[in-house]
C-alpha positions as CSV (number, residue, x, y, z in Angstrom):
1,M,-33.6,-36.4,54.1
2,A,-30.4,-37.9,52.8
3,Q,-27.8,-35.7,51.1
4,A,-28.1,-35.7,47.4
5,R,-25.0,-37.6,46.3
6,P,-24.3,-37.1,42.6
7,V,-23.9,-40.1,40.3
8,A,-23.1,-40.4,36.6
9,G,-24.9,-37.6,34.8
10,G,-25.1,-35.3,37.8
11,V,-28.4,-36.7,39.1
12,S,-28.5,-37.9,42.7
13,I,-29.7,-41.3,43.7
14,V,-32.3,-39.8,46.0
15,R,-33.8,-37.5,43.3
16,R,-33.6,-40.2,40.6
17,F,-35.4,-42.9,42.5
18,G,-37.2,-40.9,45.2
19,I,-35.9,-43.1,48.0
20,D,-35.2,-41.7,51.4
21,R,-35.7,-43.0,55.0
22,A,-39.4,-41.8,55.2
23,S,-40.5,-43.3,51.9
24,A,-38.7,-46.6,52.7
25,G,-40.7,-46.9,56.0
26,E,-44.0,-46.3,54.2
27,M,-43.1,-48.9,51.5
28,L,-42.4,-51.5,54.2
29,C,-45.9,-51.0,55.7
30,G,-47.4,-51.1,52.3
31,M,-45.8,-54.4,51.6
32,R,-47.1,-56.0,54.8
33,F,-50.6,-54.9,53.6
34,L,-50.0,-56.2,50.1
35,L,-49.0,-59.7,51.5
36,F,-52.2,-59.8,53.5
37,L,-54.3,-58.5,50.6
38,C,-52.9,-61.0,48.1
39,G,-53.4,-63.9,50.5
40,I,-57.0,-62.9,51.2
41,S,-57.6,-62.4,47.4
42,V,-56.4,-65.9,46.7
43,L,-58.6,-67.3,49.5
44,A,-61.6,-65.4,48.0
45,L,-60.9,-67.0,44.6
46,A,-61.0,-70.4,46.3
47,G,-64.4,-69.5,47.7
48,A,-65.6,-68.4,44.2
49,A,-64.2,-71.7,42.7
50,F,-66.3,-73.7,45.2
51,K,-69.4,-71.9,44.0
52,A,-68.6,-71.8,40.2
53,L,-66.9,-75.1,39.5
54,N,-68.0,-78.8,39.6
55,Q,-66.8,-80.6,42.8
56,N,-63.7,-82.3,41.3
57,D,-62.3,-79.1,39.7
58,A,-63.3,-77.0,42.7
59,M,-61.5,-79.3,45.2
60,G,-58.3,-79.4,43.2
61,F,-58.3,-75.6,42.8
62,M,-59.2,-75.0,46.4
63,N,-56.4,-77.3,47.6
64,G,-53.8,-75.2,45.9
65,A,-55.5,-71.8,46.6
66,L,-55.9,-72.5,50.3
67,A,-52.2,-73.5,50.5
68,L,-51.0,-70.4,48.6
69,G,-53.4,-68.0,50.2
70,G,-52.7,-69.4,53.7
71,G,-48.9,-69.2,53.0
72,L,-49.1,-65.6,51.9
73,I,-51.1,-64.7,55.1
74,I,-48.6,-66.5,57.2
75,C,-45.8,-64.5,55.5
76,G,-47.8,-61.4,56.2
77,F,-47.8,-62.3,59.9
78,F,-44.0,-63.0,59.8
79,A,-43.6,-59.6,58.2
80,T,-45.2,-57.9,61.2
81,R,-42.3,-59.1,63.5
82,W,-39.5,-60.0,61.1
83,F,-40.1,-57.9,58.0
84,W,-37.5,-59.3,55.7
85,H,-38.2,-62.9,56.5
86,G,-41.9,-62.4,55.7
87,L,-41.1,-60.5,52.5
88,F,-38.7,-63.0,51.2
89,G,-41.1,-65.9,52.0
90,G,-44.0,-64.1,50.2
91,G,-41.7,-63.3,47.3
92,I,-40.7,-67.0,46.9
93,L,-44.3,-68.1,47.2
94,A,-45.3,-65.6,44.6
95,L,-42.5,-66.6,42.3
96,L,-43.4,-70.3,42.5
97,A,-47.1,-69.7,42.0
98,F,-46.4,-67.3,39.1
99,G,-44.2,-69.9,37.4
100,R,-46.8,-72.6,38.0
101,G,-49.5,-70.3,36.7
102,L,-47.7,-69.8,33.4
103,F,-48.4,-73.5,32.6
104,N,-52.1,-72.7,32.8
105,L,-52.0,-70.2,29.9
106,P,-52.7,-72.9,27.2
107,G,-55.8,-73.9,29.1
108,L,-57.0,-70.3,29.0
109,I,-56.4,-70.2,25.2
110,K,-58.5,-73.4,24.9
111,Y,-61.2,-71.8,27.1
112,F,-61.5,-68.8,24.7
113,Q,-61.5,-71.1,21.7
114,G,-64.7,-72.7,23.1
115,E,-63.4,-75.8,24.8
116,Q,-64.9,-75.3,28.2
117,E,-65.0,-78.7,29.8
118,H,-63.6,-77.4,33.2
119,G,-65.9,-74.3,33.3
120,P,-64.3,-71.0,34.3
121,L,-61.3,-72.8,36.0
122,P,-58.7,-71.3,33.6
123,I,-59.9,-67.8,34.3
124,L,-59.6,-68.4,38.1
125,E,-56.1,-69.9,37.6
126,V,-55.0,-66.8,35.5
127,A,-56.4,-64.5,38.2
128,V,-54.2,-66.2,40.8
129,T,-51.2,-65.9,38.4
130,V,-51.9,-62.1,38.0
131,I,-52.2,-61.7,41.8
132,C,-48.8,-63.4,42.3
133,L,-47.2,-61.4,39.5
134,F,-48.5,-58.2,41.2
135,L,-47.0,-59.3,44.5
136,L,-43.7,-60.4,42.9
137,V,-43.3,-57.0,41.3
138,G,-43.9,-55.3,44.6
139,V,-41.4,-57.5,46.4
140,I,-38.7,-56.8,43.7
141,K,-39.4,-53.1,43.9
142,T,-39.1,-53.1,47.7
143,L,-35.8,-55.1,47.6
144,H,-34.5,-52.7,45.0
145,A,-35.5,-49.7,47.1
146,E,-33.9,-51.2,50.2
147,R,-30.6,-51.8,48.3
148,L,-30.6,-48.1,47.2
149,R,-31.3,-46.9,50.7
150,R,-28.4,-48.9,52.1
151,M,-26.1,-47.6,49.4
152,L,-27.1,-44.1,50.4
153,E,-26.4,-44.8,54.0
154,E,-23.0,-46.2,53.2
155,G,-22.3,-43.1,51.1
156,E,-23.2,-40.8,54.0
157,E,-21.0,-42.8,56.4
158,T,-18.0,-42.6,54.1
159,E,-18.6,-38.8,53.5
160,E,-18.8,-38.2,57.3
161,G,-15.6,-40.1,57.7
162,K,-13.8,-37.8,55.2
163,D,-14.7,-34.7,57.2
């Protein structure tokens, strides 16, 4: 485990954030799984839309969901070989889909007020938005942990150089 280097307040970065080499490796494997899981979840919602919606709404939703879910799965495959490329790609896709999903919130409000001309489409759109938010938070957390891990390694190298 990395040496506990004190920071302001006398608490080490390792103890404060719980980041060391072993937990960083586990987090990387978890993010690969999360990329695949989110992609498969979005594809499953596309299948549910095909069953629950009329044909015009279902085809529009399926077009976007298949592109997003397929893109996330492709990023998961990238992450098996080139982890950071896949993670950044998945993060960008999640950010774009989450931003687009925020525009669907007025439709959800109308849905709960009783205006249900598109059936459960707003609920499915919000489900995709929540999946993308979940993935985006995971990507940001992983990038933050990697930054801290690299700071710890730099600190160890400079401390070894002083000895």
